N, CA, C and O atoms as CSV, one atom per row, in Angstrom:
chain,resi,resn,atom,element,x,y,z
A,1,UNK,N,N,-33.836,-46.182,19.227
A,1,UNK,CA,C,-32.483,-45.745,19.463
A,1,UNK,C,C,-32.243,-45.786,20.966
A,1,UNK,O,O,-33.000,-45.204,21.743
A,2,UNK,N,N,-31.221,-46.453,21.350
A,2,UNK,CA,C,-30.905,-46.569,22.772
A,2,UNK,C,C,-29.811,-45.583,23.140
A,2,UNK,O,O,-28.820,-45.442,22.424
A,3,UNK,N,N,-30.001,-44.899,24.266
A,3,UNK,CA,C,-29.043,-43.927,24.771
A,3,UNK,C,C,-28.604,-44.380,26.146
A,3,UNK,O,O,-29.428,-44.783,26.967
A,4,UNK,N,N,-27.305,-44.316,26.399
A,4,UNK,CA,C,-26.811,-44.715,27.711
A,4,UNK,C,C,-27.384,-43.790,28.773
A,4,UNK,O,O,-27.528,-42.593,28.525
A,5,UNK,N,N,-27.709,-44.301,29.928
A,5,UNK,CA,C,-28.352,-43.496,30.975
A,5,UNK,C,C,-27.504,-42.298,31.436
A,5,UNK,O,O,-28.058,-41.277,31.842
A,6,UNK,N,N,-26.185,-42.410,31.378
A,6,UNK,CA,C,-25.365,-41.281,31.847
A,6,UNK,C,C,-25.424,-40.072,30.901
A,6,UNK,O,O,-25.025,-38.967,31.269
A,7,UNK,N,N,-25.931,-40.299,29.673
A,7,UNK,CA,C,-26.044,-39.202,28.710
A,7,UNK,C,C,-27.446,-38.592,28.666
A,7,UNK,O,O,-27.677,-37.656,27.900
A,8,UNK,N,N,-28.363,-39.085,29.449
A,8,UNK,CA,C,-29.721,-38.552,29.474
A,8,UNK,C,C,-29.773,-37.417,30.496
A,8,UNK,O,O,-29.345,-37.590,31.637
A,9,UNK,N,N,-30.295,-36.258,30.092
A,9,UNK,CA,C,-30.418,-35.125,30.993
A,9,UNK,C,C,-31.605,-35.338,31.919
A,9,UNK,O,O,-32.715,-35.640,31.479
A,10,UNK,N,N,-31.350,-35.177,33.193
A,10,UNK,CA,C,-32.423,-35.400,34.154
A,10,UNK,C,C,-33.135,-34.078,34.462
A,10,UNK,O,O,-34.363,-34.047,34.543
A,11,UNK,N,N,-32.398,-33.015,34.631
A,11,UNK,CA,C,-32.980,-31.709,34.921
A,11,UNK,C,C,-32.763,-30.800,33.717
A,11,UNK,O,O,-31.677,-30.251,33.530
A,12,UNK,N,N,-33.773,-30.652,32.929
A,12,UNK,CA,C,-33.680,-29.803,31.750
A,12,UNK,C,C,-33.997,-28.383,32.187
A,12,UNK,O,O,-35.087,-28.141,32.706
A,13,UNK,N,N,-33.080,-27.427,31.994
A,13,UNK,CA,C,-33.350,-26.046,32.424
A,13,UNK,C,C,-34.453,-25.442,31.560
A,13,UNK,O,O,-34.494,-25.637,30.345
A,14,UNK,N,N,-35.341,-24.706,32.215
A,14,UNK,CA,C,-36.430,-24.058,31.495
A,14,UNK,C,C,-35.912,-22.770,30.872
A,14,UNK,O,O,-34.996,-22.131,31.392
A,15,UNK,N,N,-36.512,-22.408,29.760
A,15,UNK,CA,C,-36.110,-21.167,29.093
A,15,UNK,C,C,-36.596,-19.991,29.929
A,15,UNK,O,O,-37.651,-20.037,30.561
A,16,UNK,N,N,-35.779,-18.926,29.908
A,16,UNK,CA,C,-36.165,-17.726,30.642
A,16,UNK,C,C,-37.312,-17.053,29.911
A,16,UNK,O,O,-37.385,-17.105,28.683
A,17,UNK,N,N,-38.205,-16.424,30.654
A,17,UNK,CA,C,-39.294,-15.718,29.973
A,17,UNK,C,C,-38.733,-14.570,29.135
A,17,UNK,O,O,-37.739,-13.936,29.489
A,18,UNK,N,N,-39.401,-14.333,28.028
A,18,UNK,CA,C,-38.936,-13.282,27.121
A,18,UNK,C,C,-39.062,-11.932,27.806
A,18,UNK,O,O,-40.159,-11.496,28.157
A,19,UNK,N,N,-37.933,-11.282,27.989
A,19,UNK,CA,C,-37.919,-9.965,28.609
A,19,UNK,C,C,-37.379,-8.946,27.620
A,19,UNK,O,O,-37.177,-9.248,26.444
A,20,UNK,N,N,-37.148,-7.734,28.112
A,20,UNK,CA,C,-36.643,-6.687,27.229
A,20,UNK,C,C,-35.236,-6.997,26.744
A,20,UNK,O,O,-34.881,-6.645,25.619
A,21,UNK,N,N,-34.430,-7.648,27.571
A,21,UNK,CA,C,-33.051,-7.948,27.190
A,21,UNK,C,C,-32.985,-8.945,26.036
A,21,UNK,O,O,-32.058,-8.900,25.227
A,22,UNK,N,N,-33.958,-9.837,25.960
A,22,UNK,CA,C,-33.899,-10.854,24.909
A,22,UNK,C,C,-34.282,-10.290,23.543
A,22,UNK,O,O,-34.039,-10.929,22.520
A,23,UNK,N,N,-34.878,-9.103,23.521
A,23,UNK,CA,C,-35.278,-8.517,22.245
A,23,UNK,C,C,-34.130,-7.771,21.559
A,23,UNK,O,O,-34.170,-7.527,20.354
A,24,UNK,N,N,-33.128,-7.420,22.327
A,24,UNK,CA,C,-32.009,-6.687,21.744
A,24,UNK,C,C,-31.213,-7.586,20.813
A,24,UNK,O,O,-30.892,-8.723,21.158
A,25,UNK,N,N,-30.899,-7.074,19.643
A,25,UNK,CA,C,-30.040,-7.875,18.760
A,25,UNK,C,C,-28.608,-7.870,19.298
A,25,UNK,O,O,-28.172,-6.910,19.932
A,26,UNK,N,N,-27.908,-8.928,19.041
A,26,UNK,CA,C,-26.527,-9.001,19.476
A,26,UNK,C,C,-25.698,-8.070,18.602
A,26,UNK,O,O,-25.858,-8.029,17.382
A,27,UNK,N,N,-24.817,-7.330,19.245
A,27,UNK,CA,C,-23.964,-6.395,18.522
A,27,UNK,C,C,-22.705,-7.139,18.110
A,27,UNK,O,O,-22.014,-7.732,18.938
A,28,UNK,N,N,-22.423,-7.097,16.827
A,28,UNK,CA,C,-21.228,-7.747,16.306
A,28,UNK,C,C,-20.221,-6.649,15.995
A,28,UNK,O,O,-20.510,-5.722,15.239
A,29,UNK,N,N,-19.040,-6.763,16.585
A,29,UNK,CA,C,-18.006,-5.764,16.376
A,29,UNK,C,C,-17.099,-6.203,15.238
A,29,UNK,O,O,-16.762,-7.379,15.109
A,30,UNK,N,N,-16.715,-5.247,14.426
A,30,UNK,CA,C,-15.822,-5.523,13.312
A,30,UNK,C,C,-14.415,-5.767,13.843
A,30,UNK,O,O,-13.962,-5.076,14.756
A,31,UNK,N,N,-13.741,-6.730,13.283
A,31,UNK,CA,C,-12.387,-7.034,13.723
A,31,UNK,C,C,-11.377,-6.030,13.176
A,31,UNK,O,O,-10.267,-5.927,13.697
A,32,UNK,N,N,-11.746,-5.294,12.141
A,32,UNK,CA,C,-10.799,-4.369,11.531
A,32,UNK,C,C,-10.989,-2.932,11.979
A,32,UNK,O,O,-10.282,-2.047,11.498
A,33,UNK,N,N,-11.919,-2.672,12.882
A,33,UNK,CA,C,-12.197,-1.301,13.297
A,33,UNK,C,C,-11.014,-0.645,13.986
A,33,UNK,O,O,-10.732,0.528,13.741
A,34,UNK,N,N,-10.328,-1.368,14.831
A,34,UNK,CA,C,-9.254,-0.788,15.614
A,34,UNK,C,C,-7.886,-0.962,14.951
A,34,UNK,O,O,-6.852,-0.719,15.573
A,35,UNK,N,N,-7.891,-1.380,13.698
A,35,UNK,CA,C,-6.643,-1.548,12.977
A,35,UNK,C,C,-6.040,-0.171,12.717
A,35,UNK,O,O,-6.758,0.749,12.325
A,36,UNK,N,N,-4.730,-0.014,12.929
A,36,UNK,CA,C,-4.136,1.300,12.674
A,36,UNK,C,C,-4.186,1.644,11.188
A,36,UNK,O,O,-3.943,0.790,10.335
A,37,UNK,N,N,-4.495,2.870,10.897
A,37,UNK,CA,C,-4.614,3.337,9.518
A,37,UNK,C,C,-3.487,4.313,9.208
A,37,UNK,O,O,-2.995,5.011,10.095
A,38,UNK,N,N,-3.085,4.354,7.947
A,38,UNK,CA,C,-2.130,5.362,7.513
A,38,UNK,C,C,-2.849,6.704,7.486
A,38,UNK,O,O,-4.043,6.763,7.194
A,39,UNK,N,N,-2.136,7.772,7.786
A,39,UNK,CA,C,-2.804,9.078,7.741
A,39,UNK,C,C,-3.228,9.411,6.315
A,39,UNK,O,O,-2.526,9.092,5.355
A,40,UNK,N,N,-4.364,10.046,6.192
A,40,UNK,CA,C,-4.909,10.424,4.890
A,40,UNK,C,C,-4.065,11.556,4.312
A,40,UNK,O,O,-3.803,12.547,4.995
A,41,UNK,N,N,-3.640,11.415,3.060
A,41,UNK,CA,C,-2.842,12.434,2.399
A,41,UNK,C,C,-3.754,13.246,1.498
A,41,UNK,O,O,-4.496,12.692,0.686
A,42,UNK,N,N,-3.695,14.554,1.645
A,42,UNK,CA,C,-4.501,15.469,0.847
A,42,UNK,C,C,-4.074,15.364,-0.622
A,42,UNK,O,O,-2.881,15.262,-0.910
A,43,UNK,N,N,-5.038,15.387,-1.557
A,43,UNK,CA,C,-4.718,15.277,-2.976
A,43,UNK,C,C,-3.789,16.391,-3.441
A,43,UNK,O,O,-2.979,16.178,-4.344
A,44,UNK,N,N,-3.891,17.563,-2.846
A,44,UNK,CA,C,-3.016,18.663,-3.214
A,44,UNK,C,C,-1.561,18.417,-2.867
A,44,UNK,O,O,-0.669,19.049,-3.432
A,45,UNK,N,N,-1.314,17.490,-1.930
A,45,UNK,CA,C,0.051,17.157,-1.537
A,45,UNK,C,C,0.617,15.996,-2.349
A,45,UNK,O,O,1.826,15.761,-2.327
A,46,UNK,N,N,-0.234,15.272,-3.062
A,46,UNK,CA,C,0.230,14.153,-3.887
A,46,UNK,C,C,0.715,14.685,-5.229
A,46,UNK,O,O,0.182,15.666,-5.749
A,47,UNK,N,N,1.709,14.042,-5.773
A,47,UNK,CA,C,2.225,14.443,-7.074
A,47,UNK,C,C,1.317,13.907,-8.177
A,47,UNK,O,O,0.865,12.763,-8.123
A,48,UNK,N,N,1.059,14.740,-9.167
A,48,UNK,CA,C,0.258,14.313,-10.321
A,48,UNK,C,C,1.074,13.300,-11.107
A,48,UNK,O,O,2.134,13.634,-11.638
A,49,UNK,N,N,0.594,12.075,-11.184
A,49,UNK,CA,C,1.325,10.989,-11.836
A,49,UNK,C,C,1.536,11.297,-13.316
A,49,UNK,O,O,2.610,11.038,-13.860
A,50,UNK,N,N,0.520,11.843,-13.960
A,50,UNK,CA,C,0.660,12.176,-15.379
A,50,UNK,C,C,1.654,13.321,-15.582
A,50,UNK,O,O,2.392,13.321,-16.567
A,51,UNK,N,N,1.689,14.295,-14.669
A,51,UNK,CA,C,2.645,15.396,-14.778
A,51,UNK,C,C,4.064,14.881,-14.629
A,51,UNK,O,O,4.971,15.359,-15.311
A,52,UNK,N,N,4.271,13.910,-13.747
A,52,UNK,CA,C,5.618,13.366,-13.548
A,52,UNK,C,C,6.125,12.664,-14.806
A,52,UNK,O,O,7.333,12.525,-15.000
A,53,UNK,N,N,5.208,12.228,-15.652
A,53,UNK,CA,C,5.595,11.602,-16.927
A,53,UNK,C,C,5.567,12.596,-18.082
A,53,UNK,O,O,5.933,12.254,-19.206
A,54,UNK,N,N,5.131,13.835,-17.805
A,54,UNK,CA,C,5.051,14.852,-18.839
A,54,UNK,C,C,3.805,14.748,-19.700
A,54,UNK,O,O,3.795,15.226,-20.834
A,55,UNK,N,N,2.746,14.123,-19.171
A,55,UNK,CA,C,1.535,13.886,-19.960
A,55,UNK,C,C,0.284,14.546,-19.401
A,55,UNK,O,O,-0.803,14.315,-19.931
A,56,UNK,N,N,0.391,15.365,-18.345
A,56,UNK,CA,C,-0.805,15.983,-17.751
A,56,UNK,C,C,-1.287,17.099,-18.656
A,56,UNK,O,O,-0.532,18.017,-18.976
A,57,UNK,N,N,-2.540,17.021,-19.066
A,57,UNK,CA,C,-3.116,18.004,-19.977
A,57,UNK,C,C,-3.906,19.081,-19.238
A,57,UNK,O,O,-4.441,19.998,-19.862
A,58,UNK,N,N,-3.979,18.972,-17.912
A,58,UNK,CA,C,-4.719,19.933,-17.099
A,58,UNK,C,C,-3.740,20.990,-16.588
A,58,UNK,O,O,-2.613,20.671,-16.208
A,59,UNK,N,N,-4.176,22.240,-16.582
A,59,UNK,CA,C,-3.315,23.314,-16.091
A,59,UNK,C,C,-2.987,23.098,-14.626
A,59,UNK,O,O,-3.714,22.414,-13.906
A,60,UNK,N,N,-1.870,23.697,-14.188
A,60,UNK,CA,C,-1.421,23.506,-12.813
A,60,UNK,C,C,-2.440,23.975,-11.785
A,60,UNK,O,O,-2.607,23.313,-10.760
A,61,UNK,N,N,-3.109,25.061,-12.009
A,61,UNK,CA,C,-4.081,25.576,-11.060
A,61,UNK,C,C,-5.366,24.766,-11.007
A,61,UNK,O,O,-6.054,24.774,-9.986
A,62,UNK,N,N,-5.707,24.065,-12.086
A,62,UNK,CA,C,-6.968,23.331,-12.156
A,62,UNK,C,C,-6.832,21.850,-11.807
A,62,UNK,O,O,-7.819,21.200,-11.462
A,63,UNK,N,N,-5.610,21.315,-11.896
A,63,UNK,CA,C,-5.394,19.895,-11.554
A,63,UNK,C,C,-5.492,19.738,-10.044
A,63,UNK,O,O,-4.958,20.563,-9.302
A,64,UNK,N,N,-6.167,18.688,-9.577
A,64,UNK,CA,C,-6.346,18.525,-8.134
A,64,UNK,C,C,-5.096,17.969,-7.455
A,64,UNK,O,O,-5.030,17.919,-6.227
A,65,UNK,N,N,-4.108,17.554,-8.242
A,65,UNK,CA,C,-2.848,17.051,-7.694
A,65,UNK,C,C,-1.750,18.098,-7.882
A,65,UNK,O,O,-1.902,19.030,-8.673
A,66,UNK,N,N,-0.658,17.941,-7.158
A,66,UNK,CA,C,0.439,18.900,-7.189
A,66,UNK,C,C,1.297,18.707,-8.439
A,66,UNK,O,O,1.480,17.586,-8.913
A,67,UNK,N,N,1.824,19.823,-8.969
A,67,UNK,CA,C,2.743,19.782,-10.103
A,67,UNK,C,C,4.136,20.242,-9.673
A,67,UNK,O,O,4.935,20.647,-10.518
A,68,UNK,N,N,4.436,20.189,-8.389
A,68,UNK,CA,C,5.710,20.643,-7.840
A,68,UNK,C,C,6.642,19.444,-7.648
A,68,UNK,O,O,6.570,18.757,-6.629
A,69,UNK,N,N,7.523,19.191,-8.634
A,69,UNK,CA,C,8.426,18.035,-8.569
A,69,UNK,C,C,9.447,18.175,-7.438
A,69,UNK,O,O,9.691,17.219,-6.702
A,70,UNK,N,N,10.041,19.353,-7.297
A,70,UNK,CA,C,11.060,19.536,-6.257
A,70,UNK,C,C,10.445,19.463,-4.866
A,70,UNK,O,O,11.079,18.955,-3.941
A,71,UNK,N,N,9.226,19.959,-4.701
A,71,UNK,CA,C,8.534,19.843,-3.418
A,71,UNK,C,C,8.220,18.394,-3.083
A,71,UNK,O,O,8.302,17.981,-1.926
A,72,UNK,N,N,7.859,17.619,-4.112
A,72,UNK,CA,C,7.588,16.201,-3.889
A,72,UNK,C,C,8.863,15.467,-3.511
A,72,UNK,O,O,8.841,14.608,-2.629
A,73,UNK,N,N,9.985,15.795,-4.169
A,73,UNK,CA,C,11.248,15.140,-3.830
A,73,UNK,C,C,11.645,15.408,-2.383
A,73,UNK,O,O,12.233,14.545,-1.732
A,74,UNK,N,N,11.327,16.603,-1.872
A,74,UNK,CA,C,11.668,16.945,-0.494
A,74,UNK,C,C,10.833,16.147,0.505
A,74,UNK,O,O,11.316,15.814,1.587
A,75,UNK,N,N,9.581,15.836,0.153
A,75,UNK,CA,C,8.688,15.134,1.083
A,75,UNK,C,C,8.439,13.686,0.669
A,75,UNK,O,O,7.577,13.018,1.239
A,76,UNK,N,N,9.183,13.203,-0.309
A,76,UNK,CA,C,8.997,11.845,-0.837
A,76,UNK,C,C,9.230,10.803,0.259
A,76,UNK,O,O,10.173,10.941,1.038
A,77,UNK,N,N,8.381,9.751,0.338
A,77,UNK,CA,C,8.605,8.702,1.343
A,77,UNK,C,C,9.919,7.975,1.083
A,77,UNK,O,O,10.387,7.893,-0.053
A,78,UNK,N,N,10.506,7.449,2.160
A,78,UNK,CA,C,11.755,6.702,2.020
A,78,UNK,C,C,11.551,5.490,1.126
A,78,UNK,O,O,10.447,4.956,1.022
A,79,UNK,N,N,12.624,5.066,0.485
A,79,UNK,CA,C,12.570,3.846,-0.308
A,79,UNK,C,C,12.394,2.642,0.614
A,79,UNK,O,O,12.759,2.687,1.789
A,80,UNK,N,N,11.838,1.578,0.071
A,80,UNK,CA,C,11.629,0.357,0.848
A,80,UNK,C,C,12.980,-0.305,1.083
A,80,UNK,O,O,13.754,-0.519,0.150
A,81,UNK,N,N,13.250,-0.625,2.347
A,81,UNK,CA,C,14.535,-1.202,2.725
A,81,UNK,C,C,14.334,-2.501,3.489
A,81,UNK,O,O,13.268,-2.735,4.059
A,82,UNK,N,N,15.369,-3.350,3.500
A,82,UNK,CA,C,15.343,-4.593,4.265
A,82,UNK,C,C,16.579,-4.643,5.156
A,82,UNK,O,O,17.610,-4.045,4.846
A,83,UNK,N,N,16.457,-5.362,6.261
A,83,UNK,CA,C,17.599,-5.547,7.151
A,83,UNK,C,C,18.411,-6.736,6.668
A,83,UNK,O,O,17.863,-7.807,6.409
A,84,UNK,N,N,19.719,-6.546,6.547
A,84,UNK,CA,C,20.622,-7.638,6.170
A,84,UNK,C,C,21.758,-7.690,7.179
A,84,UNK,O,O,22.061,-6.699,7.844
A,85,UNK,N,N,22.379,-8.852,7.286
A,85,UNK,CA,C,23.499,-9.045,8.188
A,85,UNK,C,C,24.701,-8.291,7.635
A,85,UNK,O,O,25.031,-8.418,6.456
A,86,UNK,N,N,25.359,-7.501,8.493
A,86,UNK,CA,C,26.508,-6.725,8.018
A,86,UNK,C,C,27.823,-7.481,8.125
A,86,UNK,O,O,28.866,-6.950,7.743
A,87,UNK,N,N,27.798,-8.705,8.635
A,87,UNK,CA,C,28.997,-9.542,8.702
A,87,UNK,C,C,29.790,-9.404,9.974
A,87,UNK,O,O,30.717,-10.184,10.193
A,88,UNK,N,N,29.473,-8.449,10.826
A,88,UNK,CA,C,30.197,-8.285,12.085
A,88,UNK,C,C,29.259,-8.422,13.279
A,88,UNK,O,O,29.523,-7.862,14.344
A,89,UNK,N,N,28.184,-9.150,13.111
A,89,UNK,CA,C,27.263,-9.408,14.207
A,89,UNK,C,C,26.111,-8.430,14.311
A,89,UNK,O,O,25.337,-8.511,15.265
A,90,UNK,N,N,25.968,-7.525,13.386
A,90,UNK,CA,C,24.874,-6.560,13.413
A,90,UNK,C,C,24.062,-6.630,12.131
A,90,UNK,O,O,24.257,-7.508,11.290
A,91,UNK,N,N,23.160,-5.691,12.011
A,91,UNK,CA,C,22.356,-5.620,10.789
A,91,UNK,C,C,22.397,-4.195,10.261
A,91,UNK,O,O,22.671,-3.251,11.002
A,92,UNK,N,N,22.122,-4.053,8.973
A,92,UNK,CA,C,22.040,-2.736,8.374
A,92,UNK,C,C,20.883,-2.722,7.388
A,92,UNK,O,O,20.480,-3.765,6.872
A,93,UNK,N,N,20.353,-1.531,7.130
A,93,UNK,CA,C,19.251,-1.375,6.179
A,93,UNK,C,C,19.814,-1.146,4.783
A,93,UNK,O,O,20.669,-0.285,4.576
A,94,UNK,N,N,19.323,-1.927,3.836
A,94,UNK,CA,C,19.772,-1.821,2.450
A,94,UNK,C,C,18.531,-1.629,1.581
A,94,UNK,O,O,17.563,-2.377,1.719
A,95,UNK,N,N,18.546,-0.623,0.673
A,95,UNK,CA,C,17.377,-0.449,-0.205
A,95,UNK,C,C,17.246,-1.609,-1.179
A,95,UNK,O,O,18.236,-2.123,-1.700
A,96,UNK,N,N,16.009,-2.007,-1.412
A,96,UNK,CA,C,15.760,-3.086,-2.364
A,96,UNK,C,C,15.937,-2.567,-3.785
A,96,UNK,O,O,15.644,-1.403,-4.054
A,97,UNK,N,N,16.412,-3.409,-4.696
A,97,UNK,CA,C,16.507,-2.971,-6.087
A,97,UNK,C,C,15.122,-2.933,-6.727
A,97,UNK,O,O,14.244,-3.723,-6.381
A,98,UNK,N,N,14.943,-2.011,-7.658
A,98,UNK,CA,C,13.665,-1.900,-8.356
A,98,UNK,C,C,13.521,-3.073,-9.315
A,98,UNK,O,O,14.455,-3.382,-10.055
A,99,UNK,N,N,12.351,-3.738,-9.314
A,99,UNK,CA,C,12.164,-4.871,-10.234
A,99,UNK,C,C,12.157,-4.448,-11.698
A,99,UNK,O,O,12.324,-5.288,-12.581
A,100,UNK,N,N,11.963,-3.139,-11.973
A,100,UNK,CA,C,11.929,-2.655,-13.353
A,100,UNK,C,C,13.219,-1.956,-13.751
A,100,UNK,O,O,13.337,-1.517,-14.895
A,101,UNK,N,N,14.200,-1.834,-12.844
A,101,UNK,CA,C,15.379,-1.015,-13.108
A,101,UNK,C,C,16.246,-1.562,-14.234
A,101,UNK,O,O,17.068,-0.825,-14.779
A,102,UNK,N,N,16.088,-2.829,-14.598
A,102,UNK,CA,C,16.841,-3.362,-15.721
A,102,UNK,C,C,16.423,-2.713,-17.019
A,102,UNK,O,O,17.202,-2.674,-17.972
A,103,UNK,N,N,15.222,-2.207,-17.074
A,103,UNK,CA,C,14.724,-1.535,-18.259
A,103,UNK,C,C,14.300,-0.134,-17.898
A,103,UNK,O,O,15.139,0.719,-17.608
A,104,UNK,N,N,13.016,0.107,-17.914
A,104,UNK,CA,C,12.492,1.437,-17.633
A,104,UNK,C,C,11.363,1.299,-16.627
A,104,UNK,O,O,10.379,0.606,-16.886
A,105,UNK,N,N,11.498,1.954,-15.477
A,105,UNK,CA,C,10.468,1.894,-14.443
A,105,UNK,C,C,9.348,2.856,-14.814
A,105,UNK,O,O,9.576,4.058,-14.953
A,106,UNK,N,N,8.149,2.332,-14.973
A,106,UNK,CA,C,7.013,3.167,-15.371
A,106,UNK,C,C,6.510,4.046,-14.231
A,106,UNK,O,O,5.763,4.993,-14.476
A,107,UNK,N,N,6.902,3.755,-12.991
A,107,UNK,CA,C,6.456,4.560,-11.858
A,107,UNK,C,C,7.294,5.825,-11.699
A,107,UNK,O,O,6.878,6.761,-11.016
A,108,UNK,N,N,8.450,5.863,-12.312
A,108,UNK,CA,C,9.284,7.057,-12.328
A,108,UNK,C,C,9.621,7.578,-10.954
A,108,UNK,O,O,10.128,6.842,-10.108
A,109,UNK,N,N,9.338,8.860,-10.727
A,109,UNK,CA,C,9.686,9.525,-9.477
A,109,UNK,C,C,8.871,8.983,-8.297
A,109,UNK,O,O,9.288,9.127,-7.148
A,110,UNK,N,N,7.731,8.371,-8.563
A,110,UNK,CA,C,6.860,7.848,-7.504
A,110,UNK,C,C,7.273,6.451,-7.050
A,110,UNK,O,O,6.683,5.922,-6.108
A,111,UNK,N,N,8.256,5.846,-7.684
A,111,UNK,CA,C,8.671,4.470,-7.364
A,111,UNK,C,C,9.290,4.418,-5.979
A,111,UNK,O,O,10.139,5.246,-5.648
A,112,UNK,N,N,8.873,3.448,-5.160
A,112,UNK,CA,C,9.402,3.293,-3.801
A,112,UNK,C,C,10.756,2.593,-3.793
A,112,UNK,O,O,11.352,2.424,-2.729
A,113,UNK,N,N,11.251,2.184,-4.959
A,113,UNK,CA,C,12.591,1.620,-5.109
A,113,UNK,C,C,13.459,2.594,-5.908
A,113,UNK,O,O,14.440,2.177,-6.523
A,114,UNK,N,N,13.115,3.879,-5.909
A,114,UNK,CA,C,13.670,4.874,-6.815
A,114,UNK,C,C,15.157,5.106,-6.729
A,114,UNK,O,O,15.755,5.547,-7.710
A,115,UNK,N,N,15.786,4.830,-5.593
A,115,UNK,CA,C,17.215,5.109,-5.501
A,115,UNK,C,C,18.014,4.257,-6.478
A,115,UNK,O,O,19.177,4.559,-6.744
A,116,UNK,N,N,17.423,3.213,-7.011
A,116,UNK,CA,C,18.119,2.350,-7.975
A,116,UNK,C,C,18.144,2.957,-9.370
A,116,UNK,O,O,19.017,2.617,-10.169
A,117,UNK,N,N,17.198,3.858,-9.683
A,117,UNK,CA,C,17.125,4.348,-11.060
A,117,UNK,C,C,16.743,5.819,-11.196
A,117,UNK,O,O,16.399,6.267,-12.289
A,118,UNK,N,N,16.800,6.578,-10.095
A,118,UNK,CA,C,16.435,7.999,-10.160
A,118,UNK,C,C,17.610,8.884,-9.804
A,118,UNK,O,O,18.432,8.530,-8.960
A,119,UNK,N,N,17.688,10.037,-10.449
A,119,UNK,CA,C,18.558,11.096,-10.000
A,119,UNK,C,C,17.753,11.843,-8.936
A,119,UNK,O,O,16.794,12.538,-9.268
A,120,UNK,N,N,18.127,11.709,-7.676
A,120,UNK,CA,C,17.305,12.218,-6.576
A,120,UNK,C,C,17.286,13.747,-6.491
A,120,UNK,O,O,16.447,14.302,-5.782
A,121,UNK,N,N,18.181,14.437,-7.190
A,121,UNK,CA,C,18.175,15.894,-7.163
A,121,UNK,C,C,17.190,16.470,-8.168
A,121,UNK,O,O,16.537,17.477,-7.893
A,122,UNK,N,N,17.080,15.834,-9.336
A,122,UNK,CA,C,16.197,16.361,-10.386
A,122,UNK,C,C,14.950,15.525,-10.581
A,122,UNK,O,O,13.986,15.999,-11.183
A,123,UNK,N,N,14.939,14.281,-10.085
A,123,UNK,CA,C,13.795,13.397,-10.274
A,123,UNK,C,C,13.801,12.706,-11.622
A,123,UNK,O,O,12.812,12.079,-12.000
A,124,UNK,N,N,14.909,12.811,-12.357
A,124,UNK,CA,C,15.001,12.214,-13.688
A,124,UNK,C,C,15.117,10.698,-13.586
A,124,UNK,O,O,15.905,10.178,-12.796
A,125,UNK,N,N,14.327,9.996,-14.391
A,125,UNK,CA,C,14.379,8.537,-14.448
A,125,UNK,C,C,15.556,8.155,-15.331
A,125,UNK,O,O,15.575,8.495,-16.514
A,126,UNK,N,N,16.549,7.442,-14.767
A,126,UNK,CA,C,17.768,7.130,-15.495
A,126,UNK,C,C,17.655,5.894,-16.375
A,126,UNK,O,O,18.559,5.613,-17.162
A,127,UNK,N,N,16.557,5.152,-16.255
A,127,UNK,CA,C,16.379,3.958,-17.088
A,127,UNK,C,C,16.078,4.340,-18.528
A,127,UNK,O,O,15.666,5.466,-18.807
A,128,UNK,N,N,16.283,3.415,-19.425
A,128,UNK,CA,C,16.014,3.639,-20.845
A,128,UNK,C,C,14.622,3.100,-21.144
A,128,UNK,O,O,14.325,1.959,-20.790
A,129,UNK,N,N,13.735,3.909,-21.805
A,129,UNK,CA,C,12.401,3.405,-22.100
A,129,UNK,C,C,12.456,2.183,-22.978
A,129,UNK,O,O,13.233,2.125,-23.931
A,130,UNK,N,N,11.623,1.194,-22.654
A,130,UNK,CA,C,11.546,-0.023,-23.469
A,130,UNK,C,C,10.656,0.239,-24.669
A,130,UNK,O,O,9.584,0.829,-24.539
A,131,UNK,N,N,11.099,-0.195,-25.829
A,131,UNK,CA,C,10.299,-0.091,-27.036
A,131,UNK,C,C,9.888,-1.497,-27.442
A,131,UNK,O,O,10.697,-2.419,-27.339
A,132,UNK,N,N,8.666,-1.691,-27.899
A,132,UNK,CA,C,8.266,-3.013,-28.334
A,132,UNK,C,C,9.024,-3.404,-29.605
A,132,UNK,O,O,9.363,-2.552,-30.426
A,133,UNK,N,N,9.282,-4.693,-29.751
A,133,UNK,CA,C,9.937,-5.180,-30.961
A,133,UNK,C,C,9.043,-4.938,-32.158
A,133,UNK,O,O,7.881,-5.344,-32.173
A,134,UNK,N,N,9.583,-4.287,-33.143
A,134,UNK,CA,C,8.806,-4.023,-34.348
A,134,UNK,C,C,9.267,-4.876,-35.503
A,134,UNK,O,O,8.794,-4.717,-36.628
A,135,UNK,N,N,10.173,-5.766,-35.236
A,135,UNK,CA,C,10.659,-6.642,-36.316
A,135,UNK,C,C,11.751,-5.952,-37.110
A,135,UNK,O,O,12.327,-4.965,-36.652
A,136,UNK,N,N,12.033,-6.461,-38.282
A,136,UNK,CA,C,13.104,-5.900,-39.094
A,136,UNK,C,C,12.583,-4.908,-40.122
A,136,UNK,O,O,13.333,-4.489,-41.004
A,137,UNK,N,N,11.313,-4.522,-40.028
A,137,UNK,CA,C,10.758,-3.525,-40.912
A,137,UNK,C,C,10.335,-4.060,-42.268
A,137,UNK,O,O,10.001,-3.279,-43.159
A,138,UNK,N,N,10.340,-5.360,-42.441
A,138,UNK,CA,C,9.972,-5.939,-43.741
A,138,UNK,C,C,8.486,-6.140,-43.815
A,138,UNK,O,O,7.977,-6.617,-44.830
């Protein structure tokens, strides 16, 4: 195999003698370590999902989640909104419609699109529950 003379190394650097620094493993830093995190929410402050549907079988004092619907409505996160052009050169925030609002939203009071199908004072889901087709009964 022939190699052009300009590609041949004339002075090959010698390896450094093994010292204490060469024994240390290289530290690899995680790229996600400094990513901002959402604050941790205590389970006692979260609404019991089964209670919101009327299906929680655990007593209020023993369930690790909250059974306070009105307290949850007061601290409920805002609905998800998008910026749209208002037609006069500005923008405004408009809540997105719930993808389930045409029927019955299974997330109920916990839905982040809730203004489309919730009574915000009582937390009542205004959608009609979907029933599976059972045929004509024959």
